All heavy atoms as a GROMACS GRO file, in nm:
protein
  593
    1MET      N    1   0.923   0.450   6.266
    1MET     CA    2   0.831   0.468   6.374
    1MET      C    3   0.734   0.354   6.379
    1MET      O    4   0.682   0.308   6.274
    1MET     CB    5   0.758   0.601   6.359
    1MET     CG    6   0.657   0.631   6.468
    1MET     SD    7   0.584   0.794   6.461
    1MET     CE    8   0.717   0.896   6.510
    2LYS      N    9   0.702   0.304   6.494
    2LYS     CA   10   0.610   0.194   6.515
    2LYS      C   11   0.466   0.254   6.530
    2LYS      O   12   0.451   0.376   6.563
    2LYS     CB   13   0.645   0.111   6.633
    2LYS     CG   14   0.782   0.048   6.616
    2LYS     CD   15   0.815  -0.038   6.735
    2LYS     CE   16   0.950  -0.100   6.709
    2LYS     NZ   17   0.994  -0.190   6.811
    3ILE      N   18   0.364   0.168   6.510
    3ILE     CA   19   0.223   0.215   6.516
    3ILE      C   20   0.197   0.273   6.652
    3ILE      O   21   0.139   0.382   6.663
    3ILE     CB   22   0.127   0.101   6.481
    3ILE    CG1   23   0.147   0.056   6.341
    3ILE    CG2   24  -0.016   0.143   6.508
    3ILE    CD1   25   0.071  -0.069   6.302
    4TYR      N   26   0.240   0.207   6.760
    4TYR     CA   27   0.205   0.258   6.892
    4TYR      C   28   0.274   0.392   6.920
    4TYR      O   29   0.221   0.480   6.989
    4TYR     CB   30   0.233   0.157   7.002
    4TYR     CG   31   0.378   0.133   7.032
    4TYR    CD1   32   0.445   0.210   7.129
    4TYR    CD2   33   0.450   0.031   6.974
    4TYR    CE1   34   0.572   0.192   7.161
    4TYR    CE2   35   0.580   0.004   7.008
    4TYR     CZ   36   0.645   0.088   7.101
    4TYR     OH   37   0.774   0.065   7.129
    5GLU      N   38   0.392   0.416   6.859
    5GLU     CA   39   0.465   0.543   6.875
    5GLU      C   40   0.386   0.650   6.803
    5GLU      O   41   0.372   0.762   6.852
    5GLU     CB   42   0.605   0.532   6.825
    5GLU     CG   43   0.691   0.438   6.908
    5GLU     CD   44   0.827   0.401   6.846
    5GLU    OE1   45   0.836   0.400   6.720
    5GLU    OE2   46   0.920   0.380   6.920
    6ALA      N   47   0.341   0.622   6.680
    6ALA     CA   48   0.265   0.721   6.601
    6ALA      C   49   0.133   0.749   6.671
    6ALA      O   50   0.092   0.867   6.679
    6ALA     CB   51   0.238   0.661   6.462
    7ALA      N   52   0.070   0.648   6.725
    7ALA     CA   53  -0.054   0.670   6.800
    7ALA      C   54  -0.034   0.755   6.923
    7ALA      O   55  -0.112   0.849   6.948
    7ALA     CB   56  -0.113   0.536   6.845
    8THR      N   57   0.074   0.734   6.995
    8THR     CA   58   0.105   0.819   7.110
    8THR      C   59   0.121   0.964   7.072
    8THR      O   60   0.073   1.056   7.132
    8THR     CB   61   0.233   0.766   7.182
    8THR    OG1   62   0.210   0.635   7.225
    8THR    CG2   63   0.271   0.855   7.300
    9GLN      N   64   0.192   0.984   6.958
    9GLN     CA   65   0.218   1.124   6.911
    9GLN      C   66   0.090   1.191   6.877
    9GLN      O   67   0.064   1.308   6.916
    9GLN     CB   68   0.312   1.117   6.791
    9GLN     CG   69   0.349   1.258   6.740
    9GLN     CD   70   0.452   1.251   6.631
    9GLN    OE1   71   0.547   1.169   6.638
    9GLN    NE2   72   0.442   1.339   6.533
   10VAL      N   73   0.002   1.128   6.799
   10VAL     CA   74  -0.123   1.196   6.760
   10VAL      C   75  -0.219   1.214   6.874
   10VAL      O   76  -0.291   1.311   6.881
   10VAL     CB   77  -0.192   1.125   6.638
   10VAL    CG1   78  -0.103   1.126   6.517
   10VAL    CG2   79  -0.238   0.984   6.671
   11MET      N   80  -0.217   1.120   6.971
   11MET     CA   81  -0.303   1.135   7.086
   11MET      C   82  -0.257   1.249   7.178
   11MET      O   83  -0.336   1.322   7.234
   11MET     CB   84  -0.310   1.002   7.165
   11MET     CG   85  -0.386   0.896   7.086
   11MET     SD   86  -0.377   0.737   7.159
   11MET     CE   87  -0.501   0.750   7.286
   12ARG      N   88  -0.123   1.266   7.189
   12ARG     CA   89  -0.069   1.378   7.268
   12ARG      C   90  -0.110   1.509   7.204
   12ARG      O   91  -0.144   1.605   7.269
   12ARG     CB   92   0.082   1.367   7.279
   12ARG     CG   93   0.127   1.278   7.384
   12ARG     CD   94   0.267   1.303   7.431
   12ARG     NE   95   0.302   1.212   7.536
   12ARG     CZ   96   0.389   1.115   7.530
   12ARG    NH1   97   0.459   1.094   7.416
   12ARG    NH2   98   0.409   1.035   7.629
   13GLN      N   99  -0.104   1.515   7.069
   13GLN     CA  100  -0.140   1.638   6.996
   13GLN      C  101  -0.286   1.670   7.014
   13GLN      O  102  -0.324   1.787   7.024
   13GLN     CB  103  -0.106   1.623   6.851
   13GLN     CG  104   0.042   1.621   6.821
   13GLN     CD  105   0.072   1.588   6.674
   13GLN    OE1  106  -0.011   1.544   6.600
   13GLN    NE2  107   0.198   1.610   6.640
   14SER      N  108  -0.372   1.565   7.016
   14SER     CA  109  -0.515   1.590   7.031
   14SER      C  110  -0.557   1.630   7.171
   14SER      O  111  -0.652   1.700   7.189
   14SER     CB  112  -0.595   1.467   6.985
   14SER     OG  113  -0.596   1.368   7.085
   15GLY      N  114  -0.487   1.570   7.271
   15GLY     CA  115  -0.518   1.602   7.410
   15GLY      C  116  -0.646   1.543   7.460
   15GLY      O  117  -0.702   1.587   7.562
   16ARG      N  118  -0.698   1.440   7.391
   16ARG     CA  119  -0.824   1.379   7.433
   16ARG      C  120  -0.827   1.232   7.392
   16ARG      O  121  -0.746   1.190   7.307
   16ARG     CB  122  -0.942   1.449   7.368
   16ARG     CG  123  -0.941   1.440   7.216
   16ARG     CD  124  -1.066   1.501   7.151
   16ARG     NE  125  -1.060   1.492   7.004
   16ARG     CZ  126  -1.087   1.383   6.934
   16ARG    NH1  127  -1.124   1.271   6.994
   16ARG    NH2  128  -1.079   1.384   6.805
   17PRO      N  129  -0.914   1.152   7.448
   17PRO     CA  130  -0.929   1.014   7.404
   17PRO      C  131  -0.967   1.008   7.254
   17PRO      O  132  -1.038   1.099   7.206
   17PRO     CB  133  -1.040   0.955   7.487
   17PRO     CG  134  -1.044   1.043   7.614
   17PRO     CD  135  -1.004   1.178   7.559
   18MET      N  136  -0.925   0.910   7.185
   18MET     CA  137  -0.951   0.894   7.043
   18MET      C  138  -0.991   0.750   7.010
   18MET      O  139  -0.944   0.656   7.072
   18MET     CB  140  -0.826   0.935   6.960
   18MET     CG  141  -0.782   1.073   6.974
   18MET     SD  142  -0.629   1.110   6.886
   18MET     CE  143  -0.690   1.116   6.718
   19THR      N  144  -1.072   0.741   6.909
   19THR     CA  145  -1.106   0.604   6.858
   19THR      C  146  -0.994   0.555   6.768
   19THR      O  147  -0.913   0.633   6.721
   19THR     CB  148  -1.235   0.604   6.776
   19THR    OG1  149  -1.218   0.682   6.659
   19THR    CG2  150  -1.353   0.661   6.855
   20ALA      N  151  -0.993   0.424   6.745
   20ALA     CA  152  -0.894   0.368   6.655
   20ALA      C  153  -0.899   0.431   6.519
   20ALA      O  154  -0.797   0.458   6.454
   20ALA     CB  155  -0.913   0.215   6.644
   21LYS      N  156  -1.021   0.461   6.472
   21LYS     CA  157  -1.034   0.525   6.335
   21LYS      C  158  -0.978   0.668   6.335
   21LYS      O  159  -0.909   0.706   6.243
   21LYS     CB  160  -1.181   0.527   6.291
   21LYS     CG  161  -1.196   0.605   6.158
   21LYS     CD  162  -1.319   0.576   6.083
   21LYS     CE  163  -1.339   0.645   5.955
   21LYS     NZ  164  -1.234   0.719   5.893
   22GLU      N  165  -1.007   0.744   6.443
   22GLU     CA  166  -0.949   0.877   6.452
   22GLU      C  167  -0.798   0.874   6.458
   22GLU      O  168  -0.728   0.957   6.397
   22GLU     CB  169  -1.003   0.946   6.577
   22GLU     CG  170  -1.152   0.982   6.573
   22GLU     CD  171  -1.204   1.033   6.700
   22GLU    OE1  172  -1.161   0.987   6.809
   22GLU    OE2  173  -1.293   1.121   6.696
   23ILE      N  174  -0.745   0.778   6.531
   23ILE     CA  175  -0.599   0.763   6.543
   23ILE      C  176  -0.543   0.726   6.405
   23ILE      O  177  -0.441   0.788   6.362
   23ILE     CB  178  -0.560   0.661   6.649
   23ILE    CG1  179  -0.604   0.707   6.785
   23ILE    CG2  180  -0.415   0.627   6.646
   23ILE    CD1  181  -0.604   0.602   6.893
   24TYR      N  182  -0.604   0.632   6.339
   24TYR     CA  183  -0.557   0.595   6.206
   24TYR      C  184  -0.560   0.713   6.112
   24TYR      O  185  -0.459   0.740   6.044
   24TYR     CB  186  -0.643   0.482   6.150
   24TYR     CG  187  -0.625   0.460   6.004
   24TYR    CD1  188  -0.512   0.392   5.956
   24TYR    CD2  189  -0.720   0.507   5.912
   24TYR    CE1  190  -0.491   0.376   5.821
   24TYR    CE2  191  -0.696   0.487   5.774
   24TYR     CZ  192  -0.586   0.420   5.731
   24TYR     OH  193  -0.565   0.404   5.595
   25ASP      N  194  -0.669   0.786   6.108
   25ASP     CA  195  -0.684   0.906   6.022
   25ASP      C  196  -0.573   1.006   6.051
   25ASP      O  197  -0.515   1.059   5.956
   25ASP     CB  198  -0.819   0.968   6.034
   25ASP     CG  199  -0.933   0.883   5.978
   25ASP    OD1  200  -0.904   0.792   5.895
   25ASP    OD2  201  -1.051   0.909   6.012
   26ALA      N  202  -0.546   1.029   6.177
   26ALA     CA  203  -0.441   1.129   6.214
   26ALA      C  204  -0.300   1.078   6.176
   26ALA      O  205  -0.219   1.158   6.131
   26ALA     CB  206  -0.449   1.157   6.363
   27ILE      N  207  -0.277   0.949   6.192
   27ILE     CA  208  -0.148   0.891   6.151
   27ILE      C  209  -0.126   0.914   6.002
   27ILE      O  210  -0.016   0.948   5.955
   27ILE     CB  211  -0.135   0.747   6.197
   27ILE    CG1  212  -0.125   0.732   6.348
   27ILE    CG2  213  -0.017   0.678   6.129
   27ILE    CD1  214  -0.137   0.592   6.400
   28ILE      N  215  -0.227   0.882   5.922
   28ILE     CA  216  -0.222   0.896   5.780
   28ILE      C  217  -0.201   1.045   5.740
   28ILE      O  218  -0.117   1.079   5.656
   28ILE     CB  219  -0.348   0.841   5.712
   28ILE    CG1  220  -0.353   0.690   5.732
   28ILE    CG2  221  -0.350   0.876   5.560
   28ILE    CD1  222  -0.233   0.613   5.674
   29LYS      N  223  -0.278   1.132   5.803
   29LYS     CA  224  -0.269   1.276   5.771
   29LYS      C  225  -0.126   1.328   5.799
   29LYS      O  226  -0.072   1.408   5.722
   29LYS     CB  227  -0.372   1.355   5.858
   29LYS     CG  228  -0.369   1.500   5.829
   29LYS     CD  229  -0.471   1.574   5.911
   29LYS     CE  230  -0.461   1.722   5.884
   29LYS     NZ  231  -0.555   1.800   5.970
   30GLU      N  232  -0.069   1.286   5.909
   30GLU     CA  233   0.065   1.331   5.947
   30GLU      C  234   0.178   1.247   5.880
   30GLU      O  235   0.294   1.274   5.899
   30GLU     CB  236   0.083   1.321   6.101
   30GLU     CG  237  -0.012   1.410   6.178
   30GLU     CD  238   0.018   1.557   6.159
   30GLU    OE1  239   0.137   1.593   6.148
   30GLU    OE2  240  -0.076   1.637   6.160
   31GLN      N  241   0.138   1.143   5.805
   31GLN     CA  242   0.234   1.057   5.732
   31GLN      C  243   0.335   0.997   5.825
   31GLN      O  244   0.454   0.995   5.801
   31GLN     CB  245   0.301   1.134   5.620
   31GLN     CG  246   0.206   1.184   5.514
   31GLN     CD  247   0.277   1.261   5.403
   31GLN    OE1  248   0.395   1.288   5.410
   31GLN    NE2  249   0.195   1.294   5.302
   32LEU      N  250   0.285   0.942   5.939
   32LEU     CA  251   0.374   0.885   6.040
   32LEU      C  252   0.401   0.736   6.021
   32LEU      O  253   0.500   0.683   6.072
   32LEU     CB  254   0.314   0.907   6.178
   32LEU     CG  255   0.295   1.053   6.222
   32LEU    CD1  256   0.222   1.059   6.352
   32LEU    CD2  257   0.428   1.124   6.228
   33PHE      N  258   0.312   0.668   5.947
   33PHE     CA  259   0.326   0.527   5.923
   33PHE      C  260   0.256   0.490   5.794
   33PHE      O  261   0.144   0.546   5.769
   33PHE     CB  262   0.266   0.449   6.041
   33PHE     CG  263   0.298   0.301   6.040
   33PHE    CD1  264   0.412   0.249   6.088
   33PHE    CD2  265   0.205   0.212   5.980
   33PHE    CE1  266   0.441   0.113   6.087
   33PHE    CE2  267   0.230   0.075   5.979
   33PHE     CZ  268   0.347   0.026   6.033
   34LYS      N  269   0.312   0.400   5.717
   34LYS     CA  270   0.245   0.352   5.595
   34LYS      C  271   0.186   0.215   5.626
   34LYS      O  272   0.261   0.120   5.651
   34LYS     CB  273   0.344   0.343   5.481
   34LYS     CG  274   0.278   0.302   5.351
   34LYS     CD  275   0.378   0.300   5.237
   34LYS     CE  276   0.302   0.249   5.112
   34LYS     NZ  277   0.388   0.236   5.000
   35PHE      N  278   0.056   0.207   5.618
   35PHE     CA  279  -0.014   0.084   5.643
   35PHE      C  280  -0.027   0.005   5.510
   35PHE      O  281  -0.063   0.060   5.410
   35PHE     CB  282  -0.153   0.108   5.698
   35PHE     CG  283  -0.154   0.164   5.835
   35PHE    CD1  284  -0.150   0.304   5.856
   35PHE    CD2  285  -0.161   0.082   5.946
   35PHE    CE1  286  -0.147   0.354   5.985
   35PHE    CE2  287  -0.159   0.132   6.075
   35PHE     CZ  288  -0.153   0.270   6.092
   36GLU      N  289  -0.004  -0.125   5.520
   36GLU     CA  290  -0.019  -0.211   5.403
   36GLU      C  291  -0.124  -0.318   5.427
   36GLU      O  292  -0.145  -0.405   5.339
   36GLU     CB  293   0.114  -0.271   5.360
   36GLU     CG  294   0.212  -0.162   5.320
   36GLU     CD  295   0.349  -0.214   5.276
   36GLU    OE1  296   0.360  -0.335   5.258
   36GLU    OE2  297   0.441  -0.135   5.269
   37ALA      N  298  -0.191  -0.316   5.537
   37ALA     CA  299  -0.291  -0.414   5.575
   37ALA      C  300  -0.423  -0.384   5.505
   37ALA      O  301  -0.451  -0.269   5.468
   37ALA     CB  302  -0.314  -0.411   5.726
   38LYS      N  303  -0.502  -0.488   5.487
   38LYS     CA  304  -0.635  -0.472   5.425
   38LYS      C  305  -0.728  -0.399   5.521
   38LYS      O  306  -0.820  -0.327   5.472
   38LYS     CB  307  -0.695  -0.606   5.385
   38LYS     CG  308  -0.625  -0.672   5.273
   38LYS     CD  309  -0.693  -0.800   5.227
   38LYS     CE  310  -0.620  -0.864   5.113
   38LYS     NZ  311  -0.684  -0.982   5.064
   39ASP      N  312  -0.714  -0.413   5.651
   39ASP     CA  313  -0.802  -0.347   5.748
   39ASP      C  314  -0.709  -0.275   5.851
   39ASP      O  315  -0.691  -0.320   5.966
   39ASP     CB  316  -0.888  -0.449   5.818
   39ASP     CG  317  -0.990  -0.387   5.912
   39ASP    OD1  318  -0.994  -0.260   5.922
   39ASP    OD2  319  -1.067  -0.465   5.971
   40PRO      N  320  -0.655  -0.161   5.810
   40PRO     CA  321  -0.559  -0.092   5.899
   40PRO      C  322  -0.618  -0.039   6.029
   40PRO      O  323  -0.548  -0.034   6.130
   40PRO     CB  324  -0.508   0.024   5.812
   40PRO     CG  325  -0.612   0.049   5.709
   40PRO     CD  326  -0.677  -0.086   5.686
   41ILE      N  327  -0.745  -0.011   6.031
   41ILE     CA  328  -0.811   0.037   6.155
   41ILE      C  329  -0.810  -0.073   6.257
   41ILE      O  330  -0.784  -0.053   6.377
   41ILE     CB  331  -0.948   0.090   6.130
   41ILE    CG1  332  -0.938   0.218   6.039
   41ILE    CG2  333  -1.020   0.128   6.261
   41ILE    CD1  334  -1.068   0.266   5.985
   42SER      N  335  -0.835  -0.195   6.214
   42SER     CA  336  -0.828  -0.309   6.304
   42SER      C  337  -0.686  -0.332   6.353
   42SER      O  338  -0.669  -0.368   6.474
   42SER     CB  339  -0.876  -0.436   6.228
   42SER     OG  340  -0.864  -0.550   6.309
   43VAL      N  341  -0.587  -0.305   6.272
   43VAL     CA  342  -0.448  -0.319   6.315
   43VAL      C  343  -0.416  -0.218   6.422
   43VAL      O  344  -0.353  -0.245   6.525
   43VAL     CB  345  -0.353  -0.302   6.195
   43VAL    CG1  346  -0.208  -0.296   6.240
   43VAL    CG2  347  -0.370  -0.417   6.095
   44VAL      N  348  -0.463  -0.095   6.403
   44VAL     CA  349  -0.443   0.011   6.506
   44VAL      C  350  -0.511  -0.032   6.636
   44VAL      O  351  -0.448  -0.028   6.745
   44VAL     CB  352  -0.498   0.147   6.461
   44VAL    CG1  353  -0.497   0.248   6.574
   44VAL    CG2  354  -0.418   0.198   6.344
   45ASN      N  355  -0.634  -0.078   6.627
   45ASN     CA  356  -0.708  -0.118   6.747
   45ASN      C  357  -0.640  -0.230   6.820
   45ASN      O  358  -0.622  -0.228   6.943
   45ASN     CB  359  -0.852  -0.160   6.710
   45ASN     CG  360  -0.938  -0.182   6.830
   45ASN    OD1  361  -0.947  -0.100   6.922
   45ASN    ND2  362  -1.008  -0.296   6.830
   46GLN      N  363  -0.591  -0.331   6.745
   46GLN     CA  364  -0.525  -0.444   6.804
   46GLN      C  365  -0.392  -0.404   6.870
   46GLN      O  366  -0.359  -0.446   6.980
   46GLN     CB  367  -0.500  -0.550   6.700
   46GLN     CG  368  -0.437  -0.676   6.752
   46GLN     CD  369  -0.415  -0.781   6.645
   46GLN    OE1  370  -0.423  -0.752   6.526
   46GLN    NE2  371  -0.393  -0.905   6.685
   47THR      N  372  -0.319  -0.314   6.804
   47THR     CA  373  -0.194  -0.267   6.857
   47THR      C  374  -0.216  -0.191   6.988
   47THR      O  375  -0.140  -0.215   7.086
   47THR     CB  376  -0.122  -0.173   6.757
   47THR    OG1  377  -0.095  -0.249   6.636
   47THR    CG2  378   0.007  -0.120   6.810
   48LEU      N  379  -0.312  -0.107   6.992
   48LEU     CA  380  -0.344  -0.031   7.115
   48LEU      C  381  -0.389  -0.123   7.226
   48LEU      O  382  -0.346  -0.103   7.342
   48LEU     CB  383  -0.447   0.079   7.085
   48LEU     CG  384  -0.406   0.185   6.983
   48LEU    CD1  385  -0.517   0.282   6.961
   48LEU    CD2  386  -0.284   0.260   7.033
   49ARG      N  387  -0.468  -0.223   7.194
   49ARG     CA  388  -0.516  -0.316   7.298
   49ARG      C  389  -0.398  -0.391   7.358
   49ARG      O  390  -0.392  -0.415   7.476
   49ARG     CB  391  -0.614  -0.417   7.242
   49ARG     CG  392  -0.754  -0.358   7.216
   49ARG     CD  393  -0.850  -0.458   7.157
   49ARG     NE  394  -0.852  -0.580   7.237
   49ARG     CZ  395  -0.940  -0.606   7.332
   49ARG    NH1  396  -1.027  -0.514   7.365
   49ARG    NH2  397  -0.937  -0.726   7.398
   50LYS      N  398  -0.299  -0.426   7.275
   50LYS     CA  399  -0.180  -0.501   7.325
   50LYS      C  400  -0.101  -0.420   7.421
   50LYS      O  401  -0.031  -0.474   7.506
   50LYS     CB  402  -0.092  -0.545   7.209
   50LYS     CG  403  -0.150  -0.657   7.129
   50LYS     CD  404  -0.056  -0.699   7.020
   50LYS     CE  405  -0.113  -0.815   6.940
   50LYS     NZ  406  -0.021  -0.848   6.826
   51LYS      N  407  -0.108  -0.286   7.409
   51LYS     CA  408  -0.031  -0.195   7.493
   51LYS      C  409  -0.121  -0.122   7.594
   51LYS      O  410  -0.086  -0.017   7.649
   51LYS     CB  411   0.045  -0.091   7.405
   51LYS     CG  412   0.140  -0.153   7.308
   51LYS     CD  413   0.278  -0.159   7.369
   51LYS     CE  414   0.379  -0.208   7.267
   51LYS     NZ  415   0.497  -0.255   7.327
   52SER      N  416  -0.240  -0.176   7.617
   52SER     CA  417  -0.334  -0.108   7.705
   52SER      C  418  -0.359  -0.185   7.836
   52SER      O  419  -0.297  -0.289   7.858
   52SER     CB  420  -0.469  -0.087   7.633
   52SER     OG  421  -0.540  -0.208   7.627
   53ASP      N  422  -0.450  -0.133   7.914
   53ASP     CA  423  -0.485  -0.192   8.043
   53ASP      C  424  -0.586  -0.305   8.031
   53ASP      O  425  -0.648  -0.340   8.130
   53ASP     CB  426  -0.540  -0.084   8.137
   53ASP     CG  427  -0.666  -0.020   8.082
   53ASP    OD1  428  -0.695  -0.030   7.963
   53ASP    OD2  429  -0.739   0.046   8.162
   54VAL      N  430  -0.598  -0.364   7.914
   54VAL     CA  431  -0.687  -0.480   7.894
   54VAL      C  432  -0.643  -0.589   7.995
   54VAL      O  433  -0.521  -0.613   8.008
   54VAL     CB  434  -0.685  -0.534   7.748
   54VAL    CG1  435  -0.768  -0.656   7.732
   54VAL    CG2  436  -0.730  -0.424   7.657
   55PRO      N  437  -0.731  -0.653   8.065
   55PRO     CA  438  -0.692  -0.747   8.173
   55PRO      C  439  -0.589  -0.851   8.137
   55PRO      O  440  -0.507  -0.886   8.223
   55PRO     CB  441  -0.827  -0.811   8.213
   55PRO     CG  442  -0.931  -0.712   8.175
   55PRO     CD  443  -0.876  -0.640   8.054
   56ALA      N  444  -0.593  -0.901   8.016
   56ALA     CA  445  -0.497  -1.009   7.984
   56ALA      C  446  -0.355  -0.957   7.950
   56ALA      O  447  -0.264  -1.033   7.933
   56ALA     CB  448  -0.550  -1.085   7.862
   57ASN      N  449  -0.337  -0.826   7.944
   57ASN     CA  450  -0.208  -0.767   7.910
   57ASN      C  451  -0.108  -0.777   8.022
   57ASN      O  452  -0.134  -0.740   8.133
   57ASN     CB  453  -0.228  -0.619   7.870
   57ASN     CG  454  -0.101  -0.557   7.818
   57ASN    OD1  455   0.000  -0.622   7.800
   57ASN    ND2  456  -0.105  -0.430   7.794
   58LYS      N  457   0.008  -0.828   7.993
   58LYS     CA  458   0.115  -0.838   8.093
   58LYS      C  459   0.234  -0.750   8.061
   58LYS      O  460   0.330  -0.748   8.134
   58LYS     CB  461   0.160  -0.984   8.104
   58LYS     CG  462   0.048  -1.076   8.153
   58LYS     CD  463   0.098  -1.220   8.162
   58LYS     CE  464  -0.019  -1.307   8.206
   58LYS     NZ  465   0.012  -1.446   8.205
   59GLY      N  466   0.229  -0.681   7.947
   59GLY     CA  467   0.339  -0.592   7.908
   59GLY      C  468   0.324  -0.456   7.960
   59GLY      O  469   0.244  -0.428   8.050
   60LYS      N  470   0.407  -0.366   7.910
   60LYS     CA  471   0.404  -0.224   7.954
   60LYS      C  472   0.277  -0.159   7.907
   60LYS      O  473   0.237  -0.172   7.793
   60LYS     CB  474   0.524  -0.151   7.896
   60LYS     CG  475   0.533  -0.009   7.942
   60LYS     CD  476   0.660   0.058   7.899
   60LYS     CE  477   0.661   0.202   7.954
   60LYS     NZ  478   0.783   0.273   7.905
   61ILE      N  479   0.206  -0.090   7.995
   61ILE     CA  480   0.080  -0.026   7.965
   61ILE      C  481   0.109   0.120   7.924
   61ILE      O  482   0.158   0.197   7.999
   61ILE     CB  483  -0.013  -0.028   8.087
   61ILE    CG1  484  -0.048  -0.175   8.119
   61ILE    CG2  485  -0.138   0.052   8.063
   61ILE    CD1  486  -0.130  -0.194   8.241
   62LEU      N  487   0.073   0.150   7.798
   62LEU     CA  488   0.093   0.285   7.741
   62LEU      C  489  -0.041   0.356   7.722
   62LEU      O  490  -0.047   0.474   7.714
   62LEU     CB  491   0.168   0.274   7.607
   62LEU     CG  492   0.302   0.211   7.605
   62LEU    CD1  493   0.355   0.204   7.466
   62LEU    CD2  494   0.397   0.291   7.693
   63PHE      N  495  -0.151   0.277   7.711
   63PHE     CA  496  -0.282   0.334   7.678
   63PHE      C  497  -0.387   0.280   7.776
   63PHE      O  498  -0.369   0.169   7.830
   63PHE     CB  499  -0.322   0.294   7.533
   63PHE     CG  500  -0.219   0.330   7.432
   63PHE    CD1  501  -0.138   0.234   7.380
   63PHE    CD2  502  -0.206   0.462   7.386
   63PHE    CE1  503  -0.043   0.264   7.283
   63PHE    CE2  504  -0.115   0.492   7.295
   63PHE     CZ  505  -0.029   0.397   7.242
   64LYS      N  506  -0.492   0.357   7.789
   64LYS     CA  507  -0.603   0.309   7.876
   64LYS      C  508  -0.726   0.305   7.783
   64LYS      O  509  -0.752   0.402   7.711
   64LYS     CB  510  -0.628   0.407   7.990
   64LYS     CG  511  -0.742   0.364   8.073
   64LYS     CD  512  -0.764   0.451   8.194
   64LYS     CE  513  -0.882   0.397   8.275
   64LYS     NZ  514  -0.902   0.471   8.396
   65ARG      N  515  -0.790   0.193   7.786
   65ARG     CA  516  -0.918   0.184   7.709
   65ARG      C  517  -1.030   0.250   7.787
   65ARG      O  518  -1.057   0.216   7.902
   65ARG     CB  519  -0.948   0.033   7.688
   65ARG     CG  520  -1.051   0.015   7.581
   65ARG     CD  521  -1.055  -0.132   7.540
   65ARG     NE  522  -1.196  -0.166   7.518
   65ARG     CZ  523  -1.248  -0.282   7.540
   65ARG    NH1  524  -1.172  -0.384   7.584
   65ARG    NH2  525  -1.371  -0.299   7.525
   66VAL      N  526  -1.096   0.348   7.722
   66VAL     CA  527  -1.201   0.422   7.790
   66VAL      C  528  -1.338   0.397   7.723
   66VAL      O  529  -1.437   0.453   7.767
   66VAL     CB  530  -1.170   0.576   7.787
   66VAL    CG1  531  -1.046   0.604   7.877
   66VAL    CG2  532  -1.149   0.631   7.648
   67GLY      N  533  -1.343   0.316   7.622
   67GLY     CA  534  -1.468   0.279   7.556
   67GLY      C  535  -1.440   0.185   7.445
   67GLY      O  536  -1.322   0.150   7.418
   68PRO      N  537  -1.539   0.140   7.376
   68PRO     CA  538  -1.519   0.048   7.261
   68PRO      C  539  -1.427   0.113   7.157
   68PRO      O  540  -1.458   0.220   7.104
   68PRO     CB  541  -1.656   0.027   7.201
   68PRO     CG  542  -1.749   0.066   7.311
   68PRO     CD  543  -1.681   0.168   7.392
   69SER      N  544  -1.313   0.051   7.131
   69SER     CA  545  -1.213   0.103   7.035
   69SER      C  546  -1.170   0.246   7.062
   69SER      O  547  -1.133   0.321   6.972
   69SER     CB  548  -1.269   0.092   6.890
   69SER     OG  549  -1.288  -0.042   6.855
   70THR      N  550  -1.180   0.292   7.187
   70THR     CA  551  -1.144   0.427   7.226
   70THR      C  552  -1.039   0.422   7.334
   70THR      O  553  -1.057   0.352   7.434
   70THR     CB  554  -1.266   0.502   7.276
   70THR    OG1  555  -1.368   0.498   7.173
   70THR    CG2  556  -1.233   0.649   7.301
   71PHE      N  557  -0.934   0.498   7.313
   71PHE     CA  558  -0.818   0.493   7.403
   71PHE      C  559  -0.766   0.632   7.441
   71PHE      O  560  -0.793   0.728   7.371
   71PHE     CB  561  -0.705   0.417   7.338
   71PHE     CG  562  -0.735   0.275   7.305
   71PHE    CD1  563  -0.797   0.244   7.183
   71PHE    CD2  564  -0.707   0.171   7.389
   71PHE    CE1  565  -0.827   0.115   7.148
   71PHE    CE2  566  -0.736   0.041   7.357
   71PHE     CZ  567  -0.799   0.012   7.237
   72THR      N  568  -0.698   0.637   7.550
   72THR     CA  569  -0.624   0.759   7.595
   72THR      C  570  -0.485   0.713   7.634
   72THR      O  571  -0.463   0.594   7.665
   72THR     CB  572  -0.696   0.830   7.710
   72THR    OG1  573  -0.634   0.955   7.730
   72THR    CG2  574  -0.698   0.753   7.836
   73ILE      N  575  -0.392   0.802   7.634
   73ILE     CA  576  -0.252   0.766   7.679
   73ILE      C  577  -0.244   0.776   7.829
   73ILE      O  578  -0.314   0.858   7.893
   73ILE     CB  579  -0.146   0.852   7.609
   73ILE    CG1  580  -0.182   0.997   7.608
   73ILE    CG2  581  -0.115   0.805   7.472
   73ILE    CD1  582  -0.073   1.088   7.547
   74THR      N  583  -0.163   0.686   7.886
   74THR     CA  584  -0.141   0.687   8.027
   74THR      C  585  -0.020   0.778   8.056
   74THR      O  586   0.075   0.782   7.979
   74THR     CB  587  -0.113   0.545   8.085
   74THR    OG1  588  -0.001   0.493   8.019
   74THR    CG2  589  -0.234   0.458   8.066
   75GLY      N  590  -0.026   0.846   8.165
   75GLY     CA  591   0.091   0.926   8.208
   75GLY      C  592   0.123   1.036   8.117
   75GLY      O  593   0.127   1.092   8.028
   0.00000   0.00000   0.00000
């Protein structure tokens, strides 16, 4: 499972916007992904930004940024 897939799963379960830290904590709790980075919360935030409605993004939009490091799933 990829980080963005794990994030989508935990966000669907929560039913509300979540911060990168909350998403990370939920991913760890559910054992959906093993992080080996020194700053895994930053990795989650960066991954979500790459798949979000951030203006520079040209790829598929899966998340909407609703605040600083806070995201919700689209659709």
